[in-house]
SEVO-407127 format. One line per 4 residues: for each residue x, y, z of C-alpha. Coordinates in steps of 0.2 Angstrom, whole numbers. Layout:
% SEVO-407127
X/Y/Z ~ ...
END
This chain:
% SEVO-407127
376/547/539 ~ 359/554/535 ~ 348/548/521 ~ 356/558/507
374/559/512 ~ 390/549/516 ~ 407/556/521 ~ 419/553/508
432/544/519 ~ 420/529/519 ~ 421/525/501 ~ 435/517/492
433/528/476 ~ 434/545/486 ~ 449/553/494 ~ 448/556/513
441/573/518 ~ 456/576/530 ~ 466/591/534 ~ 480/594/546
480/613/547 ~ 469/628/550 ~ 468/642/536 ~ 462/659/534
452/662/519 ~ 446/677/510 ~ 440/683/493 ~ 447/700/488
455/710/473 ~ 472/704/470 ~ 486/717/473 ~ 504/719/466
515/706/474 ~ 531/696/472 ~ 529/681/461 ~ 539/665/457
541/658/439 ~ 535/641/433 ~ 541/632/418 ~ 529/629/404
522/612/400 ~ 527/608/382 ~ 512/598/379 ~ 497/604/369
482/605/381 ~ 468/594/377 ~ 452/601/370 ~ 437/601/382
423/591/376 ~ 409/601/385 ~ 402/617/379 ~ 404/633/389
390/634/402 ~ 379/650/402 ~ 388/666/405 ~ 406/659/406
416/669/394 ~ 433/667/386 ~ 448/675/394 ~ 456/692/389
470/688/377 ~ 475/706/374 ~ 482/710/391 ~ 500/706/395
503/701/413 ~ 516/712/422 ~ 521/696/432 ~ 524/678/427
509/668/432 ~ 508/649/437 ~ 504/637/424 ~ 496/619/424
505/603/419 ~ 491/597/408 ~ 497/579/407 ~ 494/577/426
475/580/423 ~ 464/567/432 ~ 445/566/430 ~ 445/583/421
448/591/404 ~ 458/607/403 ~ 459/620/389 ~ 472/633/387
463/649/382 ~ 477/662/383 ~ 494/662/391 ~ 486/665/408
468/658/406 ~ 462/640/407 ~ 445/632/406 ~ 443/616/417
428/604/416 ~ 427/590/428 ~ 423/573/421 ~ 423/562/436
422/562/455 ~ 441/564/459 ~ 446/579/448 ~ 463/586/450
478/594/441 ~ 496/599/446 ~ 505/615/442 ~ 522/615/434
536/615/446 ~ 544/631/452 ~ 560/636/443 ~ 566/646/458
562/648/476 ~ 545/657/481 ~ 549/673/489 ~ 546/672/508
532/685/509 ~ 522/678/494 ~ 510/667/504 ~ 493/671/497
487/660/483 ~ 476/671/471 ~ 467/669/455 ~ 453/676/445
439/664/440 ~ 422/662/433 ~ 411/647/438 ~ 394/642/433
391/633/450 ~ 401/633/467 ~ 415/621/470 ~ 414/612/487
430/605/496 ~ 443/614/485 ~ 459/605/491 ~ 477/611/489
492/598/490 ~ 509/605/494 ~ 520/593/483 ~ 532/584/482
526/572/490 ~ 507/572/487 ~ 499/566/503 ~ 484/571/514
495/576/528 ~ 503/589/516 ~ 486/597/511 ~ 472/608/516
454/609/511 ~ 449/628/509 ~ 432/637/509 ~ 422/633/494
424/643/478 ~ 408/652/476 ~ 399/653/459 ~ 403/668/448
394/668/431 ~ 394/685/424 ~ 410/693/430 ~ 428/688/434
429/686/453 ~ 445/685/463 ~ 449/670/475 ~ 462/672/488
468/660/502 ~ 482/664/515 ~ 494/649/515 ~ 507/655/527
505/642/540 ~ 505/628/527 ~ 520/635/518 ~ 530/636/534
524/619/541 ~ 528/610/525 ~ 544/620/520 ~ 536/622/503
542/634/490 ~ 559/628/484 ~ 563/626/466 ~ 555/610/460
540/611/472 ~ 523/612/465 ~ 504/612/469 ~ 491/599/466
473/607/465 ~ 458/596/468 ~ 441/603/462 ~ 429/594/473
420/578/470 ~ 408/581/456 ~ 408/578/438 ~ 401/591/426
408/607/434 ~ 416/620/423 ~ 427/634/429 ~ 439/646/421
454/651/430 ~ 467/665/425 ~ 481/675/433 ~ 485/662/446
500/667/457 ~ 506/670/475 ~ 507/687/483 ~ 511/696/499
497/698/513 ~ 487/713/515 ~ 486/722/532 ~ 469/714/534
476/697/531 ~ 490/700/543 ~ 478/705/556 ~ 467/689/553
483/678/554 ~ 487/687/571 ~ 470/683/577 ~ 472/665/572
488/664/582 ~ 480/672/597 ~ 466/658/595 ~ 479/645/594
487/651/610 ~ 471/651/619 ~ 467/634/613 ~ 484/627/618
481/634/636 ~ 463/628/636 ~ 469/610/631 ~ 482/610/645
470/616/658 ~ 456/604/653 ~ 468/589/655 ~ 474/596/672
456/599/677 ~ 450/581/673 ~ 465/574/682 ~ 464/585/698
458/580/715 ~ 449/594/723 ~ 446/596/742 ~ 429/603/740
414/595/731 ~ 396/599/725 ~ 386/584/729 ~ 369/588/721
360/600/710 ~ 341/599/709 ~ 331/609/696 ~ 314/614/702
301/624/693 ~ 307/641/701 ~ 322/636/711 ~ 338/627/709
344/618/725 ~ 363/615/726 ~ 372/606/740 ~ 390/603/744
405/604/755 ~ 420/615/757 ~ 437/611/764 ~ 451/621/770
454/639/773 ~ 449/654/763 ~ 433/662/757 ~ 422/651/746
409/655/733 ~ 397/645/723 ~ 399/651/705 ~ 388/648/690
396/643/673 ~ 385/646/658 ~ 388/635/643 ~ 397/649/634
411/650/647 ~ 425/637/649 ~ 427/633/668 ~ 446/632/667
448/648/658 ~ 438/660/669 ~ 449/672/679 ~ 436/682/688
419/674/692 ~ 404/685/689 ~ 390/675/694 ~ 394/669/712
385/667/729 ~ 395/667/745 ~ 396/651/755 ~ 396/653/774
394/635/780 ~ 407/622/775 ~ 392/610/772 ~ 380/621/762
363/620/755 ~ 358/634/744 ~ 342/638/734 ~ 344/650/720
332/658/707 ~ 329/647/692 ~ 330/661/680 ~ 341/677/678
340/692/667 ~ 356/691/656 ~ 358/704/641 ~ 339/706/639
336/687/639 ~ 327/677/653 ~ 341/664/655 ~ 337/647/662
350/643/674 ~ 346/624/673 ~ 358/625/658 ~ 373/630/669
385/620/679 ~ 391/625/696 ~ 408/626/704 ~ 415/630/721
428/644/720 ~ 441/648/733 ~ 448/666/736 ~ 465/668/744
473/685/745 ~ 461/691/732 ~ 465/678/719 ~ 451/666/714
453/648/709 ~ 441/633/707 ~ 441/621/722 ~ 429/608/715
424/600/699 ~ 410/608/691 ~ 393/600/693 ~ 378/599/681
360/596/686 ~ 357/579/693 ~ 338/580/694 ~ 326/590/683
308/591/688 ~ 298/588/672 ~ 282/599/669 ~ 272/583/666
272/564/668 ~ 276/555/652 ~ 276/536/652 ~ 292/528/644
289/519/628 ~ 296/501/627 ~ 305/493/612 ~ 295/478/606
309/472/594 ~ 327/476/590 ~ 323/479/572 ~ 322/497/566
324/509/551 ~ 337/523/549 ~ 333/540/542 ~ 314/536/541
302/548/532 ~ 284/547/527 ~ 281/541/510 ~ 270/529/500
277/513/507 ~ 273/518/525 ~ 267/500/526 ~ 285/494/528
284/499/546 ~ 270/485/548 ~ 276/472/536 ~ 294/472/543
289/473/561 ~ 298/489/565 ~ 301/494/583 ~ 312/509/581
317/523/569 ~ 329/537/567 ~ 323/553/560 ~ 334/567/554
330/585/560 ~ 341/598/553 ~ 336/612/565 ~ 342/626/555
332/621/540 ~ 316/626/549 ~ 321/641/561 ~ 319/659/557
322/675/567 ~ 307/684/560 ~ 290/678/553 ~ 292/674/534
274/670/533 ~ 266/653/537 ~ 277/651/552 ~ 274/644/570
280/656/583 ~ 289/650/598 ~ 294/661/613 ~ 309/656/624
317/666/637 ~ 307/681/632 ~ 312/681/613 ~ 301/674/599
308/663/585 ~ 299/656/570 ~ 298/639/563 ~ 293/635/545
275/627/546 ~ 276/617/531 ~ 293/608/536 ~ 287/606/554
270/599/549 ~ 279/586/537 ~ 289/581/552 ~ 273/580/563
266/567/550 ~ 281/556/551 ~ 281/556/570 ~ 263/553/571
265/538/559 ~ 278/530/571 ~ 269/535/587 ~ 253/527/583
262/511/581 ~ 272/513/597 ~ 288/514/587 ~ 302/522/597
310/537/589 ~ 327/544/590 ~ 329/562/582 ~ 346/565/574
349/584/578 ~ 359/592/564 ~ 366/610/562 ~ 369/616/545
383/628/541 ~ 378/646/539 ~ 379/646/520 ~ 366/632/519
353/640/532 ~ 338/648/524 ~ 339/662/537 ~ 357/670/537
355/676/555 ~ 351/659/562 ~ 366/653/552 ~ 377/667/560
372/662/577 ~ 373/643/576 ~ 388/640/565 ~ 403/637/576
416/651/574 ~ 430/639/570 ~ 420/629/557 ~ 428/625/541
420/621/525 ~ 426/603/526 ~ 412/599/537 ~ 395/594/530
387/600/547 ~ 394/611/561 ~ 395/610/579 ~ 382/622/587
390/638/592 ~ 390/639/611 ~ 403/652/613 ~ 392/667/617
375/671/626 ~ 366/675/610 ~ 370/659/601 ~ 367/648/617
350/656/618 ~ 346/653/600 ~ 351/635/601 ~ 342/632/617
326/640/609 ~ 327/627/595 ~ 329/613/607 ~ 315/619/618
303/620/603 ~ 307/602/598 ~ 305/595/615 ~ 289/605/619
281/599/603 ~ 287/581/603 ~ 287/577/621 ~ 268/579/626
257/568/636 ~ 244/568/622 ~ 257/564/608 ~ 247/577/597
262/579/585 ~ 270/563/588 ~ 284/558/600 ~ 303/559/601
311/547/614 ~ 329/549/611 ~ 340/563/605 ~ 355/558/594
367/573/596 ~ 374/577/578 ~ 382/564/567 ~ 398/554/569
407/566/580 ~ 423/555/581 ~ 424/561/563 ~ 421/579/568
431/587/554 ~ 419/580/541 ~ 402/579/550 ~ 401/590/566
414/603/562 ~ 422/615/573 ~ 439/616/565 ~ 454/605/570
453/602/588 ~ 462/591/601 ~ 451/577/608 ~ 450/587/625
443/603/618 ~ 432/594/605 ~ 424/582/618 ~ 422/596/631
412/606/618 ~ 402/591/612 ~ 397/587/630 ~ 390/605/632
379/601/617 ~ 373/585/624 ~ 370/593/641 ~ 360/607/634
348/595/625 ~ 347/583/640 ~ 343/597/652 ~ 330/605/641
322/588/635 ~ 321/582/653 ~ 310/597/657 ~ 296/589/647
300/570/647 ~ 308/563/663 ~ 313/548/652 ~ 322/557/639
340/552/634 ~ 354/559/623 ~ 365/547/612 ~ 382/551/606
384/547/587 ~ 400/537/582 ~ 408/528/567 ~ 415/511/566
433/518/570 ~ 436/512/587 ~ 453/512/595 ~ 461/520/579
460/538/574 ~ 457/543/556 ~ 468/558/551 ~ 465/573/563
449/565/570 ~ 448/555/586 ~ 445/537/591 ~ 428/532/596
434/523/611 ~ 444/538/618 ~ 430/550/616 ~ 418/538/625
430/536/639 ~ 432/555/641 ~ 413/556/642 ~ 413/543/655
426/553/665 ~ 416/569/663 ~ 401/560/669 ~ 409/554/685
417/571/689 ~ 403/583/684 ~ 387/573/688 ~ 381/558/678
366/559/666 ~ 357/547/655 ~ 367/547/639 ~ 370/532/628
378/527/611 ~ 372/528/593 ~ 385/517/584 ~ 388/515/566
396/498/564 ~ 397/497/545 ~ 408/484/537 ~ 426/489/535
424/493/517 ~ 406/499/514 ~ 406/492/497 ~ 409/475/503
394/466/511 ~ 405/451/517 ~ 408/459/534 ~ 414/443/541
430/445/531 ~ 434/462/539 ~ 453/462/544 ~ 453/477/555
439/471/566 ~ 447/459/579 ~ 440/453/595 ~ 451/464/606
445/479/616 ~ 459/488/606 ~ 453/483/589 ~ 455/497/575
436/495/570 ~ 420/489/577 ~ 410/482/563 ~ 396/469/561
410/456/562 ~ 415/461/580 ~ 400/468/588 ~ 405/459/604
418/472/607 ~ 406/487/609 ~ 393/475/618 ~ 407/471/631
411/490/633 ~ 393/495/636 ~ 391/481/649 ~ 407/485/658
403/491/676 ~ 415/506/673 ~ 403/513/660 ~ 386/510/668
375/525/672 ~ 378/529/690 ~ 387/513/691 ~ 371/503/691
362/504/675 ~ 367/499/657 ~ 367/514/645 ~ 357/513/629
366/506/614 ~ 358/508/597 ~ 366/503/580 ~ 358/518/573
366/518/556 ~ 372/503/547 ~ 369/491/532 ~ 377/480/520
379/484/502 ~ 374/476/486 ~ 386/482/473 ~ 374/477/459
357/470/458 ~ 364/453/452 ~ 358/437/461 ~ 375/435/469
377/453/476 ~ 359/453/483 ~ 362/436/492 ~ 379/442/499
370/458/505 ~ 357/448/514 ~ 370/436/521 ~ 379/451/529
363/456/538 ~ 359/438/543 ~ 377/437/550 ~ 375/453/560
357/450/566 ~ 362/433/574 ~ 374/443/584 ~ 363/457/588
349/445/593 ~ 359/438/608 ~ 370/452/613 ~ 362/459/628
371/476/627 ~ 363/480/610 ~ 346/487/611 ~ 342/489/593
348/492/575 ~ 341/505/563 ~ 345/499/545 ~ 352/512/534
347/515/520 ~ 329/510/520 ~ 329/513/501 ~ 343/514/489
348/532/486 ~ 358/538/472 ~ 366/551/483 ~ 376/538/492
391/538/480 ~ 386/522/472 ~ 381/512/487 ~ 366/501/487
363/498/505 ~ 344/499/506 ~ 331/486/509 ~ 323/491/493
329/496/475 ~ 331/514/469 ~ 314/522/467 ~ 319/525/448
326/508/445 ~ 322/503/427 ~ 318/485/430 ~ 309/486/447
307/503/455 ~ 307/502/474 ~ 308/483/472 ~ 311/472/488
328/466/488 ~ 333/449/496 ~ 338/458/512 ~ 321/465/514
314/447/516 ~ 328/443/528 ~ 324/458/538 ~ 306/454/538
310/436/544 ~ 322/442/558 ~ 315/439/575 ~ 300/428/569
298/409/568 ~ 303/410/549 ~ 320/417/554 ~ 330/401/552
321/395/537 ~ 325/412/527 ~ 342/413/534 ~ 347/395/530
354/398/512 ~ 366/411/519 ~ 376/399/530 ~ 385/392/514
389/410/508 ~ 397/414/525 ~ 406/398/525 ~ 399/392/542
388/377/547 ~ 378/385/561 ~ 374/402/569 ~ 384/399/584
396/414/579 ~ 397/425/595 ~ 415/425/601 ~ 424/430/617
433/447/618 ~ 451/448/624 ~ 453/462/637 ~ 468/473/636
END
């Protein structure tokens, strides 16, 4: 998604980062436990080619294990070298991007209470995405990806993971069963492992499992209630919510007998789960109009009630129940008058940052960019020195001056050219946050390490306030009438949320729970940005998966339809779509060959080949804002690849763009494309999807590729001249390539 990363499911050479189960993971000292025996692999382990990294020692060969430990089947090693050091200790060095190895099969059944996989290890660096497959068979559906293995250089450390749910789910543990262990996706990683076995759970682990079971029960109830809520027809209705500088005006109608109250639902509450409503105002007139204070003191914080939604609650015989759909703010009075910025062209750049070739903005005729903003990289709870203070709701947070001023420079460069900017808001997991306290507050409590980023935590007042403060800082700085620091026009909420497990992680969730949470994040940003810019919009970020899910993730089309439904029931707002219509195979630039991209509204994928599908969706009257206005549609991250820098590959990459542009140019539903990458990046798993070569390319550093010239010509009087050679590559005689879409 962002400039430096791509989810592994997108690349043919990497396994999908998918998991079907939740896990409880902890690191602790191993205790005595029941164990199963494994047969020894008769082969002689290969000798590792790499020297030991600093501080990794040899195993202790003098101690005799009191139990029989698991052993590895060395002949199953893939992209790694393994050396047997003692009868229980192995040295493993990864040699490729898909390193894995299997254990020897069980010779007898695993005891029922032995459900915690435990081993001691030393590692020079941490291992992300440690994955366990429960074989046989080996499949993604029978695997989990656990918390990363932290580095341990000086002393042996114990890693333990509770696998009770998986062992039960997969009926694993019979004689002949085995594990396959996958050690991330990096070459050059060395780890020593010894004394690997299964043990019984400790009391603490049992309590954690029970907590997980309670959470699962809560989520099952929430999932059911959300579906009922969205399908319900209530007699009462809130008709409008208007946010003014000091007051919130709320109007509505009540129907039927009973006592009615107007109740506030802050973001950290789930409207369908509240049993007793704390924040309520009596309704005395069936057709009511109430004015409430804009702010309220909550837990020492001056809470802005513009972030809440409102619901009518009916009380009968002392029992409370909701009697309307909840309703967010319809209108928020901005503190200033900002003129909207108009797109001058559909051409844009994705993941833009200021560097020595800023001139590309002018030479390419760029009208829009996306800019990545990892909020948590800049934010602190205390002044670390050289910070910018920002007070929100009576509490002061601090933002790294160096990082923010670098962002200022990027946004000034775009604003002075009247280039429209979408900020991609990203929340790092706690382990990646420079301030652990910010990480603790903003990482979603059900986040798993499979996710590159986390869904923001909106489950408690403290976390909601922290997230709101970050959004308020950005909106107040980059939505100013004087454009002192540059301008942000659109706010792209996180990354590829239909692939939430990988990119905006809150654990494995149903589409109902996940989308409900995502909308809360969208609404928080919208309701804050609108206080500064009456033209601000938020955009949802989605992959090329359309009507087909990928593993435990959710189809884009289904999520979009849910957001439409929420908007109709809880009050519409200016949200749009930031779509990523990469080719079916990101390595293959000839997108016109995509087999899973058809011209049906139920197509599996929407790529450059069938942009007509999402164009039709965005123009459908059912999906218009307030039933009248087309929502914004940006192709905010997409590009075609040049597998090499050969003439043929460079021509096919440019042909892929020309094919896409000829559609984008005439499809009225598409407002713009932001090409990703601007520059080839070695962190993109071998993809070369940039307009320019690698900065360190030996032959032509930062050299302009054929697609750069095609991009420059697009939308100018030179377009057809530059594009003409690509007709033969595509196999067409003219650019009349837009096709009709079959309705379902």
